[in-house]
N, C-alpha and C positions, 0 to 999 in steps of 0.2 A: 389542569391542576394535578400534581402528583398525588397518586393514591398511596397511603400509608397502610400497609397491610398488616394483619395479625394472623396467627396460625389458623389455616383452614379458609381464610378469606380468598375470594377471587376478584378479578377485575378484567373488563373487557379490553382488549388491545385494538387500537384503531389503525395499526399498520402490520405489515408482516415481515419487514426487514428491521431487526432490532439488535441491540447489543445487551449483553447481560454483564454488568459490572459488579465485581466482587471486592470487598475490602475487609481484611481479617487482621487480627492482632498478631500475626506471625505467618510464615510460609505455609500455604496450603496448596494441595493439589486440586485442580478443577477439571471436570469432565462432564459429559453429556450422555445420557442414555435415551435412546430412540425406542419407544414402545408402541404396541398397537393399541386398539381401542380398549383393551383390558389392561393395558400396562405391561404386557409381557414383551421380553426381548427376544428377537429372532435368533440371536447368537452373539458372539464376540464382536461381529462386524457392526452391531447396533449401538456400540459404545465408542464415543470419541474421547480419547484420553492422551496423555503426553507422549505415548509411544505410537499413537495413530490419531494425530490431531485434526485430520480432516475427514469428514463424511459429507455426503451430499447435503448442502444446505447449512452445514456446521463447521465451525472453526474454533478450536480451543487452544489454550497456551500448551507450550512444550515443557514448562518448567514449574517447580513449586515456587510461589511468590505470595507476597502479602496482598497484592493487587492484581486482578485479572480482568480481562475483556474477553468475552465470548461473542463471536459473531453468529447470528442466526437469520437465515433466510427461509422463512416458513413456506414461501410459495415453491422453493426448490426442493422441499422434502418429498420423498417418495409418498405415494397415495396411502400406503399401509401404515404410515407413521401418524399416530394420533396424539402422542404424548412426547414432550421434550423435557426430560427431567435433568436438573442441574445437580451434580454431585460435588461435594467438597470432602476432602480427606486430609488427614495429617500425614505427612511422609515420615517414615521410619528412619530415613537416612539423615535427617538434619540434626538429631540429638538435642532439639529444642522442645517444642510443645509435644505432649503425648495425649492430651485431652483438650477439647474445645472449652471445657470449663476453667482451664487454667489461664485463659487469655480473654481479651475483650470480645464480646459477641460479634461474630461476622455479620456483615450486612450485604444484601443483594439488591441491586437496582436493575430494573429493565428500562432502557432508554431508546429513544430514537437514534437514528445515524447522526444526527446533529448534537447529541448529547443531552437532549431534553428528556428528563426523568419522566416515565409513564407510571411506574409502580415501584415501591420500595418495601423491603422486608428485612427486619433485624431479627436474627435467630437467637432470641433469648431462651433461657432455661436449659441450655446445654450443660452437661456435667461431666461424665465419664465417656462420653461419645468421642470416637476418633474418625467417624465419618458420618455424613448427613446428606440427606436429600433436601436441598434448600428450597427450590421452587420448581414448578413445573408449568410449561406452557401446553395447553391442551385444546383440541379442535372439539367444538361443540356446535352442531347445527350450521356448519359452514363457517363459523367465526372462531377466532383464536382468543383464548383467555389465559391469564397467568394466575396461579393459585399459590399462596404461601403454604409450604408442606412442613419443613423443620423436623423430618423424621430422622432421628439420630441412631447410631448403631455403635454400641460399645465393642463390638467384635471387629470394627474397622471395615476395609474395603471388601474382604471376603464375605463378611456377614452381609453387607449391603447388596453385593451383586447376587448372592445365593437367594437373598429375599426377593430379588427381582425375577427369579426363576431361571437363572443362568447356570447351567450344569458345570461349566468351566469356570466358576467363580474364582477358585484358588488359583488356577493357572493365570487367569487375566489379572488378578490382583498382583501377582508376582511380577507380570510383565510391566505393569504400570509402575511399580516401585523400582524395577530396574531402569525403566526409561527416565524416571525422575532422578535416579542416582547419577545417570550420565550427564545430566544438565544441572545438577544441583549447585555447581560452582558459580553459576550466574543467577542464582535466586535473588529475588528483590528483597531488600530489608523492609521491616515494618514501617509503615508510614509515620511521619511525625504527627502528634496530635493537632487537630484543626482548631484554630482559635474560635471562641463563640462569635457568631455573627458572620463568620467568613462565608463567602459564597462557594458553592460546590461546583465552580466551573470545571468542565471536563478538560483533561489533556487532550489537545487536538493532535491528530496525527494519522505512503503509501500511502509505492506504490508507490507510488503510489501510491512507495509506496506508499505511501504512500503513503493516511493518509490512508463518515465513509460507509462503505458497504463491504462486500465480500473481499478477501484479501487480494491485494494487488501490490506490486512493487512501487507504490506511490508514496514516497515519504513525506514527512512534514517538514516545514522550514525551520531551520535552526538559526535564522537571523533574529535581529531585535524586532523586526517588522512582524506583527501578528498576522498580517495579511498573507504571509508566506506559508501558512500551514497548509499541508496537503492532506488528504484524507477526505477528499471530496469524492467526486465520482470515481469509484473504484479504488480509492485508496485503501490500503491494507490496514486494518485495525489489528495489528499484532499485539497480542497480549504479552508484555514484557515490560523491563525497566525503562524508565525515562532517561534522558541523556544524563541528568544529574545523578540519578540513582546508579547508573551504570558506571559513571566516573568514580563514585564512591566505592563501589564494589571492586573495581579494578585496581584501586590503588592501595588496597589492603594486602593481606597475605595471600596473593594470587599464586597459583602454580606457574612455574616458569615454562611450561608446556601447555599446548592447547588442551582444553578440557576434554575434547573428544579425540582420543588417540587413534591413530591410523588414518589411512587416506579416505577420501571421500568415496563411498561405495554407490556405484550407480545403479545398484539394484534397489537403492533407496529404502533400507529397512526403516529408518526414522521418518521417511515421507509416506510410508505405507502405500506405495505405489503398486500398481498391478500391471506389470510389464506386458505388453502384447506379444504373443508368441510370433516367431518370424514367419513370414509367408513362405509356403513351399517353393514358390518360384519368385523370389523378390525382384522388384524392378530396380535397375541401377539408378534411376532418377528418383530423388527424394521429393515428394509432393506433399501438400497439407493433409492428404488422406492416407499416405502411406509412410509408416515409420522409416526414418533413415537410420541406418546402422553402420557401425564400424566393426569389421571382423575382429573377434576377440583373439588375443595372443594365447598361445597354447598354455603357458603357465602364468600369464600376467593377470592383473585385476579385471574385474568385469568392465567391459567397454561401454561407453555412453551410448544411449539409444534415444532418438527423438520420439517423444510421445509416450514415454514409460511411466509417467505419473498417473494418478488416479483420475478418472473422469468418464463421463458417459459418451463423449465424442472425442475426436482427435483434437479438435479446437480447444475443449476444455482440458484435455491431457497436457497439451502444449502450454496453455495458460498456467496450469498448476506447475509444470516443470519449470518454467521461467521464474515463477515465484520460489520455487525450491532452490534455484540457482542463486537467487538474490539472497535468500535466507543463509545458504552455505557460505557464500562469500562473506556476508556480514558476520557470521560466527567465526570463520577462520581468521579474518583480520582482527576481530575483537580479541581472539585467543593470542594472536601474535603481539598486539599492542599491549595486552595485559602482561605477557611475559616479558616484553622489553621494559615495561615500567617496573616490574618486579625486579628485573636484573639490575636496573639503575638503582633503585631503592636499596637493594642488598649491598651493591658496592659501596654506596655512601655509609651504610651501617658498618660494614666491614673496615672501612677506612677510619670512621669515627672510633670504633673499638680499638683498632690497632694503634692509632695514633693518639689515643686518649692520654697516654703517659708522655710527658714533654721530652723525656729522654729518647723516645723512639721516633721523634718527628725529624731528626737530623741524622745523617749518616746512612750506613748500609742497612740498618733494620728498617728505617722509614721507606727506603727505595724498594726494599723487597716487599713490604707490606702493600705498597701502592701498585707494584707490578703484578702481585698475586691477585689482588682485588680486581684489577683491569683485566687480567687474563681470564678470570672466572666470569666476569661480565660478558666479555667477548665470546666465550664459550656458550653461555646461556642464550645470548642474542643469536649466535650462529645456528644453535639447535632449533630455536624458535622460527628462525627464517627458513631453515630446511624443511620443517613441518609445513609452514605456510607455502612455500614454493611447490611442495608435493601436492597439496590440495588445489593450488592455483593452476598447476599444470592439468590436473584432471577436469577443473572447471573450464579451463580454456579448450580442452578437447570436447567437453559436452557442448560448449558454446559453438564450436565449429560444426557439430552435427546438427544442433537444434536450429540455428539461424537459417540454414538453406531450407529447412522444412517448414518454416513459419508461413501461415496463410497471409494474403495481402494486408489484412487488418493488423497484423502483428509485425510485418516485415518492413526493413528500411527501404527508402526509396530506390537504393541502388541494388535491390534484390532482383534476381531474374524473374521472380514470380510476377512482377508487374508486366513483364512482356507478354505474358499469356493472360492478362486480365480480362475478365468477363463481368459484366454487371451482375452483382449477387441477387439472390431470390429472397434472402432474409438477412436481418441485421445480425452482425457477429456480437459475441459476448463482450469483447473488449477492443481497445484501440491503442496502438502504439503512439505514445506522445513524446517520445525521445529516448535517449539512452542515458544510463547512469554507470558510473565507475568510481573507483577508489584509487588513490595515489599509489598504493602498494603494488598495482598491477595496471599499467596504462593501456594494455592491448586487450583487456577483457571488458566488453560492454554488455550490460544487462538491460534488455528492453524495459522501458517504463511503461507499463500497460495500465490504463484506466478503464473501469467497467462502463459499458453502455446500457441504457441511456446515461448521459452525463447528469449528474446530480449536483455539480457545482460548476460555476462559471470559471473561465480562465483569464488571467492577467498576464500579458506579455509586457515585461518592464522595458520601456524603451529609453529610460534615463540613465545617466552616469552611474546611478546606484547599482546598475546591473553588473558593474565591474568590481564593486566594493569587496564582495564576499568570494571573489575568485580564488582558485587554488594555486598551488605552486606554478612557476613559469613553464617547467617542461610539460606539466599537465595541460596547461592552457594552450601551449603551442600545437600539442598533438591534437586537441580539439579544433583548434582554429584551422589546421591544415585540412580537416575533414568537413569543414562547413561547405554548404552548397554553393554559397556566393563568395567570390573572391574578396579578400579583406586586404586593405592597404597595409603596408609595414607599420608596426606599432599599434598601440591600442586604438580601436575605432573611436572617432569623434562622435559627437551628438547626432549630427545628420546621418552618419553611417549606421549608428545604432537604430535610429528611426527607420531606416530603409530596411535593415535586417529584421527588425521586429514586425514590420508589415509582411515581409516575405514569409516569415514564420507563420503569421496568422493565416496567410493564404494557403501555405503548405498544410496546416491542420485542417483548414476548411475543405481543401480539395480531398484529403484523406477521408474526412467524415462524409463527404458526398459520395466518394468512391466505394465505401464499405456499406452503404445503405441501398436498398433496392431503388431503382429509378423512380422518382417522384415522392419518395418518402422522406427526403431531406432537402431543405432549402436554406439559401444564404441571403441575408440582407446586410447592408453596410451603411454606416453613418461616417461620412467624411466631409465635415463642414468646410475645410480649407481646400478640398479637391487636390490634395497632394499625394494621394495614394493610387492614382491612376496607373502608373507603370506596374506597381505590384499587383493590382487587380486584374490586369490584362488576361491572364489565363482564365479567370472566372468569366470575364465578359466575353471572350472570344468563344468560349464553349457554350455560352447561353446559361450557364449556372447562375450568373448574375445578369438580369435582363438588359441593364444599362448602368452606367456609372452613376453613383449616388448623387442626388441633388445637393448642392452646396448651401452653405449658410445655415441660419437658425431655422428657416422654414423647412429645410431638408430634414433636420434633426427632429423637429416637432412631428412631421408627417410620419416618419418611420416609427417613432416611439408611440404615437397615438394608435397606429394600426396594431402594433404588437401588444399594447396595453388591452386594447379592445379584445384581441383574441384570447389573451390570458383570462380576462374577466368572463367571456362567454364560455369558454371551455370548463372553467371552474364552476360555474353555475350548472352547465350541463352534467358534469360529473356529480355535483352535490345532490341534484334532483334526478339523476338517472335518466336524462332526457338527451342523449347524444344525437338522436334522430332529429331533434328540434333546432340543430345548429343552422345558421344561415347557409344558404348554397354558395355564397361568395367567399366563405372562409376556408382558407388553404389548410387541409388536414395534416400537411406534412410538418414534420419537426422543423423548427426554425433556429438557425445560428445568426445571432446579431454580432457583427464586427463593429466595434466602435473605435475609430482611428482618431489619434491626437486629441484624446479626452484630457481636459474638459472644454477645449475650444468650441464655441458655438452653443454651449448649454447654459440655459437660464435656470432659475430655481424650480420651475415647473417641470423642466426636462430632467433635472437632477432627481426629483422625486419619482418620476416615472421610471428612470433607469434603475434606482434602488429597488422599486417595486418589481421590475422584471428580474433582477439578480435574486430576489428573495422568493418570489412566487412563480417565476417562469419554468424552472427546471421540472417541476412536478407536472406541468402540463405541455412539455415539449418546446419551450422557448429557452435557448441557451445563450449565454453571453461570452463574448471573447473581446476583451479590452486590450487595446495597445495604447499604453499611457505611461507617462512619467509621473510618478506620485508627487514629486517635488512641486509640480505646477498646481496641485490641488490644495496647497497649504493654505491658500487664501480663504478656503471654505471652512477652515478650522476642523474640529473633530466630527463635523456632520457626516463626512464621508468614510469615516473609519470602519463602520459596519460593512459598507460595500467592500472595502479592501479585505477585511477579514473573512468575507464570504467567497473569496476568489482564490484560486490556486495559482500562485505566482510562479512564472517560468521566465527564462531570459532568452534573448536572441543570440547569445554567445555562451560558451561553456562557463559555468559558474558553480561553485561549490556552496550553495545555499540550501540544499535540501538535506533533511536528516530523517532517518527511520526512527520510529518510536520504540523500536525494541532495544537497540544498543547505542543509539545516538550518533552513528557515524555521519560525518559530513559527506554526502555524496555529490560528486560533480554531475551536474545535468548538462546534456547536449541537446540542442533543438533538432527537430526532425526536418531539416532542410534537404533538399535534393542535391545530388552532386553538381559541382560547377559545370555549366554548359549543357546539362541534361535536359531533354525534352519530355522526361517521363510524366511530369504533372500535366502538361498540355495533352499528351497522348491519352492519358487515362481520362482526363475530362472530356476529350473529344469521343472516346468510346462510350462513356457514359451519356453524352448528349445524343450519340446515335441510338442507343438503347431506349432513351426517352422518346425518340421519334418513332421507334418501331411500335406498331400497334400490338 
C-alpha cells in the first residue's frame, strides 16, 4: 500500500533501488544533495544537478521540466552518505513561474523500479518560495527511510545551498542556472490534468535504453505492443519528455539550429567526467584496463579518449561513456529534426503570406516568392545538417576509440578482445544485448547495454511481426549484411526468422555464461517439438547444456516444476534469513530458462508456472528468455498480456521498434549475432568449460 505522507512524516523503504518521480505545475529543476549523518555537504561534488547529473548511485535530469524521474541506488552510495535530499527549484530562464505558490502544488512519489508507488508527498502550503527541499531518504540503523520535508526558501537556490553549509552556494547556483539555460529549449510542458479515477500507471521506458534501474541505453518500445517496453534490467530511466511531449515541443517555434551550439566536447563538461591522466608510458594496445587515446591535433578540438567518463573503475567509466554517446547522439539528431521541421513550417508560412493575395499567385511575383522561400528552407536545412555532421563526425571518432577498449561483456562478438578471453572472477556490471543506431548515420552503432543481474526477462520475436516496424530499406540492408548468419535474398520467411531467433537466444545465453564466473550461471531449455537442436549445438558440445531438452509436455512440466521449486525455496530462505537451510541438491547458480516455440506444449498449469517465473524469478536469480511469435498465443486471449508486458522485446533481424523515453527517437535494434562462419561462440564456451573442469 502506498504511504501518503504529510510534512515531517517518515516511511520505511523495503528496497534500495528506487525512483523519485516529480510532477509540478510548470518547469522545475530537480537535483539531489548527498549529506553525511548531520546533513552536511562535503562540497559541490555532493550535489547532483543538471550540470552534473551523475553522482555515484544517483542520476538526475539535465533540464527543467514539469515531470522528472530521479534514479537512486542506495547500495551504491558512498559509506559517508547518510542523507539523500531531493531539491526542486524554479529556473530563472523560463520567464514563467517565479514562486511555487503561483502554481499547483508539486507532488513527489518514491517508487520501485516497476513503477509501484511506495510513498507520496504533496508539497502544500508553499507561497513565495522558489526553491524547496522536497523529501529526503536517510539511513537509520542500517535501514533506509523516506521523510517528507517540504522546507522552502524564498531566496532560491543560493539560500538553499547556503543553508546546507555549502561555502560555494552562489557559484554552484549560477552553474545550475547556466546548465538549465543551455537545455531549456527542450523543457517539458506542464502535464494535462488527470481525470478523476484515472489510474496513475507510470510511463515505461533504456537502454536500455532503455528502459528499470540505473541508466543504460536500453530504450522503450515505440510500437503499439505494450510488451515491447524496455526499461527492464538496466534500462535507462532518463528523466525527460515522452515521445508525444517531444513531438509537441519540436513542432512549435523551435530554433533552426541545435540547442547546444558548437561541436561535442570530449572533455565532457556536461557529463561531468573525470578524464584519466595519460600514462607516462602508454601502451600501444588498448585494453579494458588501459584507456585508448587518439593523439590530439595541435590546434584541433579535444580528441576522444576511451574511459574518460566518471566512475570508480574502468568498466564503470566505459559504461557511463557509452551512455553519454547515446545521449549525445539522441540530442544532436533531435536538434537536427527540430530544425528541419522548423524550416519546413517556416517555408509554408512564408508561402502562405506571400501568396495570400490572389494577384501574387501567378506570374513573376509568385515564382519569386516560391523560389525565395525554398532557398531559405534549403539554407536552414543545410546549416542544421552541417551542425549534425560535425557532431556525428566526432561521435564516430569517439566510437572508433571506445569500441576496441570495451571489455568482453560490452564488446561485439567480432571484437579481438574475445581472442584473449579468460573466465572472469566476478560478474560485470552490464551486458551488451545488441546495437542501436539512427537513420541519420548508419555507420555509428551505440552498444545497447543492460545492467546485471537481469531484472526483466527477454522476448525474441520470431514471428512476421518482427518485420512490421522495420526502418528504411537502406538501413535494413546495412544491418542485414552484418548479421552473423547468412540470410537469403529478400525478407526472411517464417522458418528463417525462427532459426535466427533461436540463434540469437543462444548467442545471448553464451554471452551470459561467458561473463559470469564458472559455475555461477546455468542454462536450461524448453523445446517441446525438438526443433532447436541445431542452434543449441554450441551449448551442448561445451557442456553448458548437459543434454538436449526432453520433448513434449512432460519435458515442459519437468523443467518448470524444478525452477518453480527453486524460486519458492530461495524466496522462503531470503524471507526468513535461512540461506544455510536450502537443500544440498539446489543449484545456487543463476538460471536462464530459454523457452523455444512458445506456447507449443504448454497447458494451463504450465502457463501459470511460466507467468510465475517471469514475475518472481528475476529477484531470486531465475531469468526468462522466450523465443515466440505472439500471434500464436491469441487463442489464450488477454490472459498472457501481463507476461508480454513484463518482457523486453528484441528481434532477430534489424528492426526500428525501440524508442528512448527522453526524446522518443525510433532506434533501430540489431541482434548480437556472431559474424557469419565465426567459431568465436564455440571457442569461448569451450574455454569456459575448461575453466569449470579446473579445480
